[in-house]
TORKOLSE-737686 format. One record per residue (C-alpha): x, y, z; chain. Coordinates in steps of 0.1 Angstrom, whole numbers, plus 5000, padded with zeros to 4 digits. Example, Ala and Ser with C-alpha at 12.3 -4.5 7.8 and 13.67 -1.06 7.14 Angstrom:
REM TORKOLSE-737686
<rec x="5123" y="4955" z="5078" chaine="A"/>
<rec x="5137" y="4989" z="5071" chaine="A"/>
//
This chain:
REM TORKOLSE-737686
<rec x="5713" y="2378" z="1043" chaine="A"/>
<rec x="5711" y="2342" z="1033" chaine="A"/>
<rec x="5727" y="2309" z="1042" chaine="A"/>
<rec x="5743" y="2295" z="1011" chaine="A"/>
<rec x="5766" y="2267" z="1002" chaine="A"/>
<rec x="5799" y="2277" z="0986" chaine="A"/>
<rec x="5811" y="2265" z="0952" chaine="A"/>
<rec x="5845" y="2250" z="0948" chaine="A"/>
<rec x="5870" y="2279" z="0949" chaine="A"/>
<rec x="5883" y="2291" z="0915" chaine="A"/>
<rec x="5921" y="2283" z="0917" chaine="A"/>
<rec x="5943" y="2280" z="0886" chaine="A"/>
<rec x="5969" y="2252" z="0885" chaine="A"/>
<rec x="6004" y="2267" z="0881" chaine="A"/>
<rec x="6028" y="2252" z="0856" chaine="A"/>
<rec x="6066" y="2256" z="0855" chaine="A"/>
<rec x="6077" y="2286" z="0835" chaine="A"/>
<rec x="6100" y="2279" z="0805" chaine="A"/>
<rec x="6137" y="2285" z="0813" chaine="A"/>
<rec x="6152" y="2314" z="0795" chaine="A"/>
<rec x="6179" y="2306" z="0769" chaine="A"/>
<rec x="6213" y="2322" z="0772" chaine="A"/>
<rec x="6222" y="2349" z="0747" chaine="A"/>
<rec x="6243" y="2337" z="0716" chaine="A"/>
<rec x="6253" y="2372" z="0705" chaine="A"/>
<rec x="6287" y="2387" z="0713" chaine="A"/>
<rec x="6290" y="2411" z="0743" chaine="A"/>
<rec x="6283" y="2446" z="0730" chaine="A"/>
<rec x="6310" y="2473" z="0731" chaine="A"/>
<rec x="6309" y="2498" z="0759" chaine="A"/>
<rec x="6293" y="2531" z="0749" chaine="A"/>
<rec x="6268" y="2557" z="0760" chaine="A"/>
<rec x="6236" y="2543" z="0774" chaine="A"/>
<rec x="6206" y="2539" z="0751" chaine="A"/>
<rec x="6170" y="2539" z="0762" chaine="A"/>
<rec x="6167" y="2532" z="0800" chaine="A"/>
<rec x="6151" y="2499" z="0809" chaine="A"/>
<rec x="6146" y="2507" z="0846" chaine="A"/>
<rec x="6109" y="2507" z="0840" chaine="A"/>
<rec x="6110" y="2470" z="0835" chaine="A"/>
<rec x="6114" y="2465" z="0872" chaine="A"/>
<rec x="6083" y="2485" z="0879" chaine="A"/>
<rec x="6060" y="2464" z="0857" chaine="A"/>
<rec x="6035" y="2437" z="0870" chaine="A"/>
<rec x="6034" y="2404" z="0851" chaine="A"/>
<rec x="6007" y="2378" z="0855" chaine="A"/>
<rec x="6018" y="2343" z="0863" chaine="A"/>
<rec x="6013" y="2314" z="0839" chaine="A"/>
<rec x="5984" y="2290" z="0847" chaine="A"/>
<rec x="5964" y="2262" z="0833" chaine="A"/>
<rec x="5926" y="2262" z="0832" chaine="A"/>
<rec x="5911" y="2237" z="0856" chaine="A"/>
<rec x="5887" y="2210" z="0844" chaine="A"/>
<rec x="5858" y="2226" z="0862" chaine="A"/>
<rec x="5866" y="2263" z="0854" chaine="A"/>
<rec x="5834" y="2284" z="0854" chaine="A"/>
<rec x="5827" y="2301" z="0821" chaine="A"/>
<rec x="5839" y="2337" z="0820" chaine="A"/>
<rec x="5806" y="2350" z="0806" chaine="A"/>
<rec x="5787" y="2334" z="0836" chaine="A"/>
<rec x="5811" y="2344" z="0863" chaine="A"/>
<rec x="5833" y="2375" z="0858" chaine="A"/>
<rec x="5806" y="2402" z="0855" chaine="A"/>
<rec x="5786" y="2389" z="0885" chaine="A"/>
<rec x="5817" y="2386" z="0906" chaine="A"/>
<rec x="5829" y="2421" z="0902" chaine="A"/>
<rec x="5794" y="2435" z="0906" chaine="A"/>
<rec x="5792" y="2416" z="0939" chaine="A"/>
<rec x="5826" y="2428" z="0949" chaine="A"/>
<rec x="5815" y="2464" z="0943" chaine="A"/>
<rec x="5786" y="2459" z="0967" chaine="A"/>
<rec x="5809" y="2443" z="0993" chaine="A"/>
<rec x="5835" y="2471" z="0991" chaine="A"/>
<rec x="5808" y="2497" z="0998" chaine="A"/>
<rec x="5794" y="2476" z="1027" chaine="A"/>
<rec x="5828" y="2473" z="1044" chaine="A"/>
<rec x="5841" y="2507" z="1032" chaine="A"/>
<rec x="5871" y="2490" z="1015" chaine="A"/>
<rec x="5896" y="2505" z="0991" chaine="A"/>
<rec x="5911" y="2479" z="0967" chaine="A"/>
<rec x="5932" y="2476" z="0936" chaine="A"/>
<rec x="5912" y="2474" z="0903" chaine="A"/>
<rec x="5917" y="2439" z="0890" chaine="A"/>
<rec x="5889" y="2438" z="0864" chaine="A"/>
<rec x="5911" y="2443" z="0834" chaine="A"/>
<rec x="5935" y="2415" z="0842" chaine="A"/>
<rec x="5931" y="2381" z="0824" chaine="A"/>
<rec x="5903" y="2358" z="0836" chaine="A"/>
<rec x="5903" y="2340" z="0861" chaine="A"/>
<rec x="5935" y="2357" z="0874" chaine="A"/>
<rec x="5916" y="2389" z="0880" chaine="A"/>
<rec x="5892" y="2370" z="0903" chaine="A"/>
<rec x="5920" y="2352" z="0921" chaine="A"/>
<rec x="5939" y="2384" z="0928" chaine="A"/>
<rec x="5908" y="2402" z="0939" chaine="A"/>
<rec x="5899" y="2374" z="0963" chaine="A"/>
<rec x="5934" y="2373" z="0977" chaine="A"/>
<rec x="5934" y="2410" z="0986" chaine="A"/>
<rec x="5898" y="2408" z="0998" chaine="A"/>
<rec x="5907" y="2380" z="1022" chaine="A"/>
<rec x="5935" y="2402" z="1036" chaine="A"/>
<rec x="5913" y="2433" z="1039" chaine="A"/>
<rec x="5885" y="2414" z="1057" chaine="A"/>
<rec x="5907" y="2402" z="1085" chaine="A"/>
<rec x="5896" y="2415" z="1119" chaine="A"/>
<rec x="5911" y="2413" z="1154" chaine="A"/>
<rec x="5878" y="2403" z="1170" chaine="A"/>
<rec x="5860" y="2385" z="1142" chaine="A"/>
<rec x="5868" y="2355" z="1120" chaine="A"/>
<rec x="5856" y="2359" z="1084" chaine="A"/>
<rec x="5855" y="2333" z="1057" chaine="A"/>
<rec x="5851" y="2342" z="1020" chaine="A"/>
<rec x="5831" y="2321" z="0995" chaine="A"/>
<rec x="5822" y="2325" z="0959" chaine="A"/>
<rec x="5786" y="2311" z="0955" chaine="A"/>
<rec x="5766" y="2303" z="0924" chaine="A"/>
<rec x="5729" y="2301" z="0929" chaine="A"/>
<rec x="5701" y="2305" z="0903" chaine="A"/>
<rec x="5727" y="2311" z="0876" chaine="A"/>
<rec x="5741" y="2341" z="0895" chaine="A"/>
<rec x="5776" y="2343" z="0910" chaine="A"/>
<rec x="5780" y="2363" z="0942" chaine="A"/>
<rec x="5805" y="2367" z="0970" chaine="A"/>
<rec x="5794" y="2355" z="1005" chaine="A"/>
<rec x="5811" y="2363" z="1038" chaine="A"/>
<rec x="5806" y="2341" z="1069" chaine="A"/>
<rec x="5815" y="2359" z="1101" chaine="A"/>
<rec x="5819" y="2345" z="1136" chaine="A"/>
<rec x="5835" y="2354" z="1169" chaine="A"/>
<rec x="5872" y="2349" z="1175" chaine="A"/>
<rec x="5866" y="2327" z="1205" chaine="A"/>
<rec x="5879" y="2292" z="1213" chaine="A"/>
<rec x="5853" y="2266" z="1222" chaine="A"/>
<rec x="5848" y="2267" z="1260" chaine="A"/>
<rec x="5823" y="2255" z="1286" chaine="A"/>
<rec x="5804" y="2285" z="1299" chaine="A"/>
<rec x="5788" y="2271" z="1330" chaine="A"/>
<rec x="5776" y="2295" z="1357" chaine="A"/>
<rec x="5773" y="2279" z="1392" chaine="A"/>
<rec x="5743" y="2290" z="1413" chaine="A"/>
<rec x="5755" y="2275" z="1446" chaine="A"/>
<rec x="5776" y="2305" z="1456" chaine="A"/>
<rec x="5746" y="2328" z="1453" chaine="A"/>
<rec x="5724" y="2304" z="1472" chaine="A"/>
<rec x="5749" y="2305" z="1501" chaine="A"/>
<rec x="5749" y="2343" z="1500" chaine="A"/>
<rec x="5711" y="2342" z="1504" chaine="A"/>
<rec x="5715" y="2323" z="1537" chaine="A"/>
<rec x="5737" y="2351" z="1552" chaine="A"/>
<rec x="5718" y="2383" z="1561" chaine="A"/>
<rec x="5748" y="2405" z="1556" chaine="A"/>
<rec x="5752" y="2392" z="1520" chaine="A"/>
<rec x="5716" y="2391" z="1509" chaine="A"/>
<rec x="5717" y="2425" z="1491" chaine="A"/>
<rec x="5746" y="2412" z="1470" chaine="A"/>
<rec x="5728" y="2379" z="1465" chaine="A"/>
<rec x="5697" y="2398" z="1453" chaine="A"/>
<rec x="5718" y="2418" z="1428" chaine="A"/>
<rec x="5735" y="2388" z="1413" chaine="A"/>
<rec x="5702" y="2369" z="1412" chaine="A"/>
<rec x="5688" y="2397" z="1391" chaine="A"/>
<rec x="5718" y="2393" z="1368" chaine="A"/>
<rec x="5710" y="2356" z="1366" chaine="A"/>
<rec x="5673" y="2364" z="1358" chaine="A"/>
<rec x="5683" y="2385" z="1329" chaine="A"/>
<rec x="5706" y="2358" z="1315" chaine="A"/>
<rec x="5680" y="2331" z="1320" chaine="A"/>
<rec x="5648" y="2348" z="1309" chaine="A"/>
<rec x="5659" y="2375" z="1285" chaine="A"/>
<rec x="5692" y="2362" z="1270" chaine="A"/>
<rec x="5678" y="2326" z="1270" chaine="A"/>
<rec x="5705" y="2307" z="1288" chaine="A"/>
<rec x="5696" y="2271" z="1297" chaine="A"/>
<rec x="5690" y="2262" z="1334" chaine="A"/>
<rec x="5698" y="2228" z="1347" chaine="A"/>
<rec x="5665" y="2224" z="1366" chaine="A"/>
<rec x="5644" y="2227" z="1334" chaine="A"/>
<rec x="5635" y="2192" z="1322" chaine="A"/>
<rec x="5641" y="2199" z="1285" chaine="A"/>
<rec x="5677" y="2209" z="1290" chaine="A"/>
<rec x="5710" y="2190" z="1284" chaine="A"/>
<rec x="5722" y="2196" z="1319" chaine="A"/>
<rec x="5689" y="2183" z="1335" chaine="A"/>
<rec x="5696" y="2151" z="1316" chaine="A"/>
<rec x="5732" y="2149" z="1328" chaine="A"/>
<rec x="5722" y="2155" z="1365" chaine="A"/>
<rec x="5696" y="2127" z="1362" chaine="A"/>
<rec x="5723" y="2103" z="1349" chaine="A"/>
<rec x="5745" y="2113" z="1378" chaine="A"/>
<rec x="5717" y="2107" z="1403" chaine="A"/>
<rec x="5711" y="2072" z="1388" chaine="A"/>
<rec x="5747" y="2064" z="1390" chaine="A"/>
<rec x="5748" y="2073" z="1427" chaine="A"/>
<rec x="5719" y="2050" z="1434" chaine="A"/>
<rec x="5732" y="2022" z="1412" chaine="A"/>
<rec x="5765" y="2022" z="1431" chaine="A"/>
<rec x="5749" y="2024" z="1465" chaine="A"/>
<rec x="5755" y="1987" z="1475" chaine="A"/>
<rec x="5791" y="1987" z="1462" chaine="A"/>
<rec x="5803" y="2022" z="1472" chaine="A"/>
<rec x="5817" y="2032" z="1506" chaine="A"/>
<rec x="5789" y="2044" z="1528" chaine="A"/>
<rec x="5805" y="2078" z="1534" chaine="A"/>
<rec x="5811" y="2083" z="1497" chaine="A"/>
<rec x="5775" y="2073" z="1489" chaine="A"/>
<rec x="5761" y="2098" z="1515" chaine="A"/>
<rec x="5783" y="2126" z="1502" chaine="A"/>
<rec x="5773" y="2120" z="1467" chaine="A"/>
<rec x="5736" y="2116" z="1476" chaine="A"/>
<rec x="5738" y="2149" z="1495" chaine="A"/>
<rec x="5754" y="2166" z="1465" chaine="A"/>
<rec x="5725" y="2155" z="1443" chaine="A"/>
<rec x="5699" y="2167" z="1468" chaine="A"/>
<rec x="5717" y="2200" z="1472" chaine="A"/>
<rec x="5719" y="2205" z="1435" chaine="A"/>
<rec x="5682" y="2201" z="1432" chaine="A"/>
<rec x="5675" y="2223" z="1463" chaine="A"/>
<rec x="5697" y="2253" z="1453" chaine="A"/>
<rec x="5686" y="2251" z="1417" chaine="A"/>
<rec x="5649" y="2253" z="1426" chaine="A"/>
<rec x="5655" y="2280" z="1452" chaine="A"/>
<rec x="5674" y="2304" z="1429" chaine="A"/>
<rec x="5650" y="2297" z="1400" chaine="A"/>
<rec x="5621" y="2307" z="1422" chaine="A"/>
<rec x="5638" y="2339" z="1431" chaine="A"/>
<rec x="5646" y="2346" z="1394" chaine="A"/>
<rec x="5610" y="2340" z="1383" chaine="A"/>
<rec x="5594" y="2363" z="1409" chaine="A"/>
<rec x="5571" y="2387" z="1392" chaine="A"/>
<rec x="5589" y="2419" z="1382" chaine="A"/>
<rec x="5621" y="2408" z="1399" chaine="A"/>
<rec x="5645" y="2411" z="1369" chaine="A"/>
<rec x="5630" y="2445" z="1359" chaine="A"/>
<rec x="5642" y="2459" z="1393" chaine="A"/>
<rec x="5679" y="2454" z="1383" chaine="A"/>
<rec x="5684" y="2492" z="1378" chaine="A"/>
<rec x="5669" y="2500" z="1412" chaine="A"/>
<rec x="5690" y="2473" z="1429" chaine="A"/>
<rec x="5721" y="2488" z="1412" chaine="A"/>
<rec x="5712" y="2523" z="1424" chaine="A"/>
<rec x="5706" y="2512" z="1460" chaine="A"/>
<rec x="5736" y="2489" z="1463" chaine="A"/>
<rec x="5766" y="2500" z="1484" chaine="A"/>
<rec x="5797" y="2479" z="1478" chaine="A"/>
<rec x="5821" y="2475" z="1507" chaine="A"/>
<rec x="5843" y="2445" z="1498" chaine="A"/>
<rec x="5862" y="2438" z="1466" chaine="A"/>
<rec x="5838" y="2410" z="1458" chaine="A"/>
<rec x="5808" y="2434" z="1461" chaine="A"/>
<rec x="5826" y="2460" z="1439" chaine="A"/>
<rec x="5831" y="2434" z="1412" chaine="A"/>
<rec x="5795" y="2422" z="1416" chaine="A"/>
<rec x="5782" y="2458" z="1411" chaine="A"/>
<rec x="5804" y="2462" z="1380" chaine="A"/>
<rec x="5789" y="2430" z="1365" chaine="A"/>
<rec x="5754" y="2441" z="1373" chaine="A"/>
<rec x="5760" y="2475" z="1357" chaine="A"/>
<rec x="5774" y="2458" z="1326" chaine="A"/>
<rec x="5743" y="2435" z="1325" chaine="A"/>
<rec x="5720" y="2465" z="1326" chaine="A"/>
<rec x="5739" y="2482" z="1298" chaine="A"/>
<rec x="5737" y="2452" z="1276" chaine="A"/>
<rec x="5700" y="2447" z="1283" chaine="A"/>
<rec x="5693" y="2484" z="1274" chaine="A"/>
<rec x="5715" y="2484" z="1243" chaine="A"/>
<rec x="5701" y="2451" z="1229" chaine="A"/>
<rec x="5666" y="2448" z="1245" chaine="A"/>
<rec x="5653" y="2421" z="1221" chaine="A"/>
<rec x="5684" y="2401" z="1216" chaine="A"/>
<rec x="5692" y="2367" z="1229" chaine="A"/>
<rec x="5724" y="2346" z="1230" chaine="A"/>
<rec x="5709" y="2326" z="1201" chaine="A"/>
<rec x="5699" y="2354" z="1178" chaine="A"/>
<rec x="5725" y="2344" z="1153" chaine="A"/>
<rec x="5732" y="2308" z="1162" chaine="A"/>
<rec x="5747" y="2288" z="1134" chaine="A"/>
<rec x="5734" y="2256" z="1120" chaine="A"/>
<rec x="5766" y="2235" z="1116" chaine="A"/>
<rec x="5749" y="2204" z="1102" chaine="A"/>
<rec x="5722" y="2222" z="1081" chaine="A"/>
<rec x="5694" y="2207" z="1101" chaine="A"/>
<rec x="5658" y="2217" z="1096" chaine="A"/>
<rec x="5645" y="2242" z="1121" chaine="A"/>
<rec x="5625" y="2216" z="1140" chaine="A"/>
<rec x="5655" y="2193" z="1144" chaine="A"/>
<rec x="5679" y="2220" z="1152" chaine="A"/>
<rec x="5658" y="2231" z="1182" chaine="A"/>
<rec x="5658" y="2195" z="1196" chaine="A"/>
<rec x="5689" y="2189" z="1216" chaine="A"/>
<rec x="5683" y="2151" z="1216" chaine="A"/>
<rec x="5686" y="2152" z="1178" chaine="A"/>
<rec x="5715" y="2177" z="1178" chaine="A"/>
<rec x="5732" y="2155" z="1204" chaine="A"/>
<rec x="5743" y="2132" z="1176" chaine="A"/>
<rec x="5755" y="2159" z="1153" chaine="A"/>
<rec x="5771" y="2190" z="1170" chaine="A"/>
<rec x="5775" y="2207" z="1203" chaine="A"/>
<rec x="5746" y="2231" z="1207" chaine="A"/>
<rec x="5751" y="2265" z="1224" chaine="A"/>
<rec x="5724" y="2255" z="1248" chaine="A"/>
<rec x="5745" y="2226" z="1259" chaine="A"/>
<rec x="5779" y="2242" z="1266" chaine="A"/>
<rec x="5765" y="2275" z="1279" chaine="A"/>
<rec x="5741" y="2278" z="1308" chaine="A"/>
<rec x="5737" y="2273" z="1346" chaine="A"/>
<rec x="5749" y="2244" z="1367" chaine="A"/>
<rec x="5747" y="2237" z="1405" chaine="A"/>
<rec x="5784" y="2239" z="1413" chaine="A"/>
<rec x="5818" y="2235" z="1398" chaine="A"/>
<rec x="5834" y="2224" z="1431" chaine="A"/>
<rec x="5811" y="2198" z="1447" chaine="A"/>
<rec x="5817" y="2160" z="1447" chaine="A"/>
<rec x="5797" y="2156" z="1415" chaine="A"/>
<rec x="5815" y="2182" z="1394" chaine="A"/>
<rec x="5844" y="2160" z="1383" chaine="A"/>
<rec x="5821" y="2133" z="1371" chaine="A"/>
<rec x="5797" y="2158" z="1355" chaine="A"/>
<rec x="5824" y="2176" z="1335" chaine="A"/>
<rec x="5842" y="2144" z="1325" chaine="A"/>
<rec x="5809" y="2130" z="1312" chaine="A"/>
<rec x="5802" y="2163" z="1293" chaine="A"/>
<rec x="5837" y="2164" z="1278" chaine="A"/>
<rec x="5835" y="2128" z="1267" chaine="A"/>
<rec x="5802" y="2135" z="1250" chaine="A"/>
<rec x="5814" y="2166" z="1233" chaine="A"/>
<rec x="5845" y="2150" z="1220" chaine="A"/>
<rec x="5823" y="2127" z="1200" chaine="A"/>
<rec x="5806" y="2156" z="1181" chaine="A"/>
<rec x="5821" y="2167" z="1148" chaine="A"/>
<rec x="5813" y="2204" z="1152" chaine="A"/>
<rec x="5798" y="2230" z="1175" chaine="A"/>
<rec x="5772" y="2257" z="1172" chaine="A"/>
<rec x="5783" y="2294" z="1176" chaine="A"/>
<rec x="5771" y="2329" z="1169" chaine="A"/>
<rec x="5775" y="2334" z="1131" chaine="A"/>
<rec x="5764" y="2358" z="1104" chaine="A"/>
<rec x="5763" y="2349" z="1067" chaine="A"/>
<rec x="5760" y="2378" z="1043" chaine="A"/>
<rec x="5755" y="2374" z="1006" chaine="A"/>
<rec x="5764" y="2403" z="0984" chaine="A"/>
<rec x="5739" y="2401" z="0956" chaine="A"/>
<rec x="5720" y="2433" z="0962" chaine="A"/>
<rec x="5729" y="2467" z="0978" chaine="A"/>
<rec x="5733" y="2465" z="1016" chaine="A"/>
<rec x="5736" y="2491" z="1043" chaine="A"/>
<rec x="5770" y="2500" z="1059" chaine="A"/>
<rec x="5786" y="2472" z="1080" chaine="A"/>
<rec x="5774" y="2470" z="1116" chaine="A"/>
<rec x="5786" y="2444" z="1141" chaine="A"/>
<rec x="5756" y="2421" z="1144" chaine="A"/>
<rec x="5775" y="2398" z="1168" chaine="A"/>
<rec x="5783" y="2424" z="1194" chaine="A"/>
<rec x="5756" y="2414" z="1218" chaine="A"/>
<rec x="5766" y="2377" z="1218" chaine="A"/>
<rec x="5802" y="2387" z="1222" chaine="A"/>
<rec x="5794" y="2409" z="1252" chaine="A"/>
<rec x="5771" y="2382" z="1267" chaine="A"/>
<rec x="5799" y="2356" z="1266" chaine="A"/>
<rec x="5823" y="2381" z="1282" chaine="A"/>
<rec x="5797" y="2388" z="1309" chaine="A"/>
<rec x="5793" y="2350" z="1316" chaine="A"/>
<rec x="5831" y="2347" z="1318" chaine="A"/>
<rec x="5833" y="2376" z="1343" chaine="A"/>
<rec x="5806" y="2359" z="1364" chaine="A"/>
<rec x="5824" y="2326" z="1364" chaine="A"/>
<rec x="5857" y="2343" z="1374" chaine="A"/>
<rec x="5839" y="2362" z="1402" chaine="A"/>
<rec x="5827" y="2330" z="1418" chaine="A"/>
<rec x="5861" y="2313" z="1412" chaine="A"/>
<rec x="5878" y="2340" z="1432" chaine="A"/>
<rec x="5851" y="2343" z="1459" chaine="A"/>
<rec x="5866" y="2343" z="1494" chaine="A"/>
//
C-alpha cells in the first residue's frame, strides 16, 4: 500500500449530437411486416465525445488500467461488466463509473483515483470511516468522584482500567501530559484566570481558580492510578469480579467487556495506526502538534482526555478549541490508501479497530453524560 497523488481524472467532453433529418420519401404502403427491428432497442451505443487537451495516450494507459482493474476486482470480489473492447477512453470512463458504484459501502467512504507513477498507470482507492468530525473528549472528573465514595470504588477501578487501556495501549492524549494540545489549552485558561483577577468579580475568580486547581488535581490522581504497575493488565480480572447492581454499573461493565474484546482482537493496534497525513507533511513535522496546529486538526487534538465537560472552565475551553479548529483547512482521520499495481490478498477491514475505538469513546462519553 502506498500513498500516491492522483492524476487529473480522464473525462471526455460531450458535444451536441447532430439532429436527425426528417425522411423525404413517401409513406410506404401497408403490408406484411419485413425483418423485425425490435433488436434495435436492445443495443448499447457509445456517446459522442471530444478528446481532451491532456488526454493520456492510449498505449500508455489502457493496458495498465485494465490490469489494475483486474487486481482490484479480485481484491474486493467484484463482478463487473467487461468494458475493455469499447472505444478508448470511453471504456475506462464506463469501468470507473461502475467501479465507483460497486465500491460504495455503508460504513466506509471510498474515493477512486487513477494514478500514473514511474510511467505506470494504476487504480488507487482511498478508504476512510463514515464519521462526521466530532470532539471525542473523555472527562475524568466523574471517575475521580467515584474513587472518593467507598461504595463506588469497584466501579471506579473498572473504568480507570478502561481509561488505562485507551491512554497507554490505544494512545489517546491526556491533558496532564505537557506535550499535548489540551495541556497547552488548560495553561492558557489558567493564565486568563490570573490575568483577569483584578477586574473579575471575586466570587467568579475563586470559582475559576478552584476549577483550574481541581482539573490539575483530578488529572494527576487518575493518571497515577492508570500508570500503576500491572493495573491495566488486570482488566479481565476486574471484569470477572465485578457485580453490577445499578443501571450505571451495568453499562460500565458492558463498556469494560467491549474494551477487553477490542484489546484482545487488536493487541498491537493504536488509534493512530492508519492516521492520515492531510497536508503531506514529513513524518517529523506530522508528529509535532505545534506544527500541525497551523495546517490541520490532528487526531491527538480532537480525541483524548479532559478534566470535565461541565465545570466553569468548560465553556471557555470548548469555545477556544472550536475557534481554533475552525481556522484549520482539514483534519486528520483513520485512512487507508491502496494502490492496485501488484496482486493483493482479499480485502480485510483494516480500519475496524479505529472504528470500534471511536465507538467505545462515544459510549464512555454518553455514560458520564447520563450519570446520575
